[in-house]
N, C-alpha and C positions, 0 to 999 in steps of 0.2 A: 389504391393510393390516389389521393387527390392530384389534379393536374396543375398544381401551382408551382411545380419545379421549373426553374428557369436558370440557364447558365450560358455563358458565351465560351465556356471551356468544353470543346468537343469530346475530350477524354472522359468527362463525367457522365455523358449521356448513356453509354452502355452500362456504366456502373449503376446509374439510376434504374435501368431496366432490371438488372440483377437484384437490386435491393427491393424493388417492387414485387418481384416474384419470390423473394426469400431465398435467393441462390447465394452460395458461398462466394466470397471475393477471393481472387487469386493474387499472387505476389505483384503482378503488373498493375492490377487494380489498386492495391495498397500504395504502390509507388506513385501512381497517378494522383491519388488523393493527397499524399504528402507534397507533391510538386505543384498542385493547383493553387493559383492565387485567388480563386473564387471561394473565399472562406464561408460566404453565406450559403452557397450551393452545397458545399461539403457539410456544413452544419445542418442544413435542411434535411439531408439524407440521414445524418446521425440522429437528429431529433425525431425523424419518422420512426426509426428503429426503437429509440428510447421510449417513445409514447406507445408504440405497439406492444412493448413489453410491460411498461409500468404506468402508462397514462400520465397523470400529473404527480404521482407519488414521488416524493424525494425523502430518502432515508437519512437519519442521523442517530447518533447514540450518545450516551453520557458515560464517558470513559476517563481513565486516568493513566498517564504514562509513568512507568517506573524504569529508570536506567540504573541497574545495580552497580555498574562500574564503567568508567571510561578508559581504563587501562587496556591497551590493545597491542598485540604483536604485529598487526597487519601493516601499519603505516601506509594506508592507501592515499594516493594523491588527491582523491576526491573528497577526503574526510577532514573536517575541522574538529571532530568530537574526540577521536581517540588520542591517547597520550601513552608514552612510555611510563613504566611503573614508577620511575624516580623523577619524572618530569614535573615541573610546576603545574598546578591545577589538576593533577591526577587524583582520582578518588576511588575507593572501593567501599561499598556499604557493608557493615556488619549485618548479619541477619536481622537483629532487633531494629537496626536503623532502617532497613528496607521495610520492615513491618510498620514502623512508625511513619515512614513516608507514605505508604499505602493508606494508613489510617488518617493522615493529616488532610488528605484531599477526599476522604471518603464520606459520603452521605448515603442514605438509603437509595438515592437516585442512581448511583454508580452501578452499571451492569457489567463493566469490563475493565480489567487491568491489562495494559499493553506493555509487555516487558521485553526490552532488548538492551544489549550492552556491548562492551568491547570483548575481544578475545584475550582473556587474562592468562598470563603464562603460568600462574601459580595456583589459582583457585581450583580445588578439586571438584569433580563431578558432583560429589555429595552436597556441596554448597548449593548448587542449583536445584537439586532434588529437595533439599531442606527448605530452600526459599519458596518453592512452589507448594510443597505440602503445608508449610507454615501459613502461607497466604490462604490456601484452601480451607485450612482449619479455622482461621480467624474470620474469613469472609466466604462462607460456603456457597452463598448464592451468586458470587461474582465470577464471571467467565474469565479464565486465564488464557489470554492470547500471548504466547511466550516463545521467544527464541527463533531467530531466522534460520533458514537452511544453512547459512554460513556458520552460525553458532552451533547448530546441531552437529554438523560435520566436524567442527573443531573439538567439541566436547567428546565425540566418539573417538577421535584420534587420541586425545589426552587420556581417556578412560580405557583405551585399548578394547573398545567394543565395536561391533558393527553398527552401521547407521540404524538399521532396524532395531537392534537391541537398545540403542540409545533412545530412540523415539518411544519404544515401548516402556522404558523406565520413566521417561518424562511424563508420558500419558498416565502411568500408574500413580505417579506422584501428584497429578492434578492438572497437568496441561490439557486444556480443552481444544485449542486450535493454534495454528502458527501464523505469525505475521508474514508479509511478503517481501521483506527487505533483503538486501544483499544480492538481488538479481542483477542490478545495475544494467549492463548491456551484455548479452551472451557472447557476442562476437569476440573471438580470441584477440584479434588485432587491437580492439578498443580496451579489452580487459587488461592487456599487458601494460597499457599506458596508465589507466586510472585506478586499477585495483589488483596489481600483479600478485599480491600475497594471499588473495582469497581463492577459494575453490573455483574451478572453471565453470562455465555455463552449463555443461552437460552434467557435472556433479550437482549443481544446484537443482536442475530439473529431476535428476534421479532421486535426490533427497525428498523433493516434493512428492514424487510418485510413491515412495515408500510411506511417507506420512499419510497420504490419501489411502493407501492400501490397508493401513491399520486403523482407519476410521477417523483420522484427524483431518479436518478441513483446513485450508490455508488461503491466504491472499497471495497475490502476485504483483510485482512492481516492475517498473522500468525507469531508470534514471536517464533523462534526456537533456540535451542542451549543452554538451561539452565537446568531445572530439568525435562523436559518432556521426554517421551520415544517414540519409534516408534508407539506404539498403540495410544498414545495421538495425534500424528501428523495425523495419518490416520483418527481417529475419527473427528478431526477438518476439514479435507478436505471433508469428506463425509457429514458432517453437512452443510457446505457451498454449496456443490453440490445439496443437497436436497432443500435448499432454492432457489437456482438458477432454479431448475426444476419448482418450484412453481411461482416465480416472474419474472425471466429473467432480474432482475434489476442490477446485478453486472456487471461491465465493465471489470475489471481486477483484478487479484489476485497478491498480493505482498508479497512474503516471506521476513521476516525481521530477519536478523541475530542478535542475542542478543549481546550487548556490555556490559560486566560486570563492566568496570572501573567506579569508583565513585558511584557505587550502593551498596546496602546491600548484593548483591550476587557477590561481586568482587573477591571472592575466586574461582569462577568458571573459567574454561579456555575459551578462545575465540573459536568461531567456526572454523573448518578447512575448507580449500578450497574444500575438498572432500564433506563435508556435504553441503556447500553452493550450489555447482553444483548439487548434488543429489536432494536437496530440490526443486530446479527449475525444474529438469527433472520429478520427481515424481508428482509434482503439475500439470505439463502440461498433463501428462498421466491420472491422476485421475479426474481432473476437465475438463471433456470433454465438458461441457456446458458453460465454461468461454471463451469468445472470446480471451482474452489476458492474458499473464503471464509476469510480469515485473521483470527485474533484476535491483534492486534499487541500483545504483552505490554508493550512499552515504553510504550504509550499508555494501556492500560486496566488496568495492573498484572497481575502474573502470576496473582494470585488470580482476578480476573474472567476473564482469558484461559482459565484452567483450566475454569471453569464454562461458558464459551462453547463448549467442546468438546462439551457436551451440548445446545447451543442453535443448532447449524447450522455451527459452524466446524470445519474439518478441517486447519487449519494454524496454527502458533503462532509463526511467523517463526523468527529464528535467534539465534545467539550475540551478534551485533552488535559486540562488543568495545568500541566507543566511539561514542556517539550524542550529537550536540551540539544538534540543532534543537529537540527537545522538552525537553531538559534546560535549555536557555536559557529555556524557557517554564515552568519550575518543576516538571518531572516529577521525582518522587522515586524512581522505579524505579532499579535498578542500571544503570550505563552499559553493562554487558555481562553475559552469563550463560554459565556453563560448559555444555558439551555434556551432561554428566551431570545438570545441574540441569534442563535442558529435558526430558530423558528421564524424570526423576523426576516432574515436573509432569504429563506426559502419562500416565504409568502410574498415578499416583494418581487421575486422572480416569477410569480404567478403559478407557483407549484404548491402542492399539498404536503406539509411536513408529516412524516411518519416516524415516530421514535421506534427504534429497533433494538434488539439485543445483537450480540455478535453473529448469530446464525440467521439474522434477518427476520426474526419473529417479532411481530408488533408488541410494543410495551404500552400498557395502559396505566395511567397514574391517577390517583385520587389524592386528597389531602393526607390520607393515612396509609395508603398501600401502593405497591407496585405489582402489576400482574403481567406476566409474559404469556402470550398466546402460544400454546404448544400444538 
């Protein structure tokens, strides 16, 4: 490690020594990182790890979000997306409508459909199996990243199946991997305040383990910047790290900044740029067994996401096309971004843009074809 590390925070020096030797950080180290005001020193350490793993490479993909329904029984205080089924603004796509939505944003460039929605009280499990198999039939080359652990557990309960049986049925229908949403914060104290109607943290982790065991990879998330504290964030990261030690099935970690507008928690302030950047950096340092850390531009703005590429992040997410969940909560970022815009953001940060598919295989494009390195 080069000797350009400097800090006036004495707590960071032993952490520097561990990072230099590739040693795992402990809970006290993680807390010290969150509590340090020396963001440049914390970022220096995270960037060292990021560049050791990926050099200047920064990943992005061309994807499209599909939210089949916003009808949800959960009524989470953190959410501005979900609606009761008879509420104004509620919607549920018929299957043909969902297929048309997929096709409307589809070009040969799209390599992923990202599919999440509400916990609908009436839709049968077969609807979701038909949705997935219908998409796979129409777009066989597109990777289907579909249904959070929360949705899987809810579908299992509704269908009176085990979690494993539900995952196996979804996989057989065409689900290729799972997104990381619904993790929020694992700590029970926080969960009771922000999402009391969802599965608890341990159930989320157990569902992820089962998905990994049957060969489905997934992402992992954490919603931060609401009523949680530093200890809750550290607990969350360490629980994810423990599951990854066991299964190796997580591909990327995505810190999600809480957007309070239009939620029951709208009295809370928005996250600061300092917290957004620090969360990325601490995640990179603590999650030593996660290959990728994503700066999700939709949540933290493209400007902060750009800076995050020097603070531990190696992925900036994708083109998205249309994103409802965070925009319902007041996000002012564009609904989607062009491929060339993402490339420009990455290059301006001094990084090398690498287009990927969902499994982080490089995608090569010519005027007439798309090739995925296998």
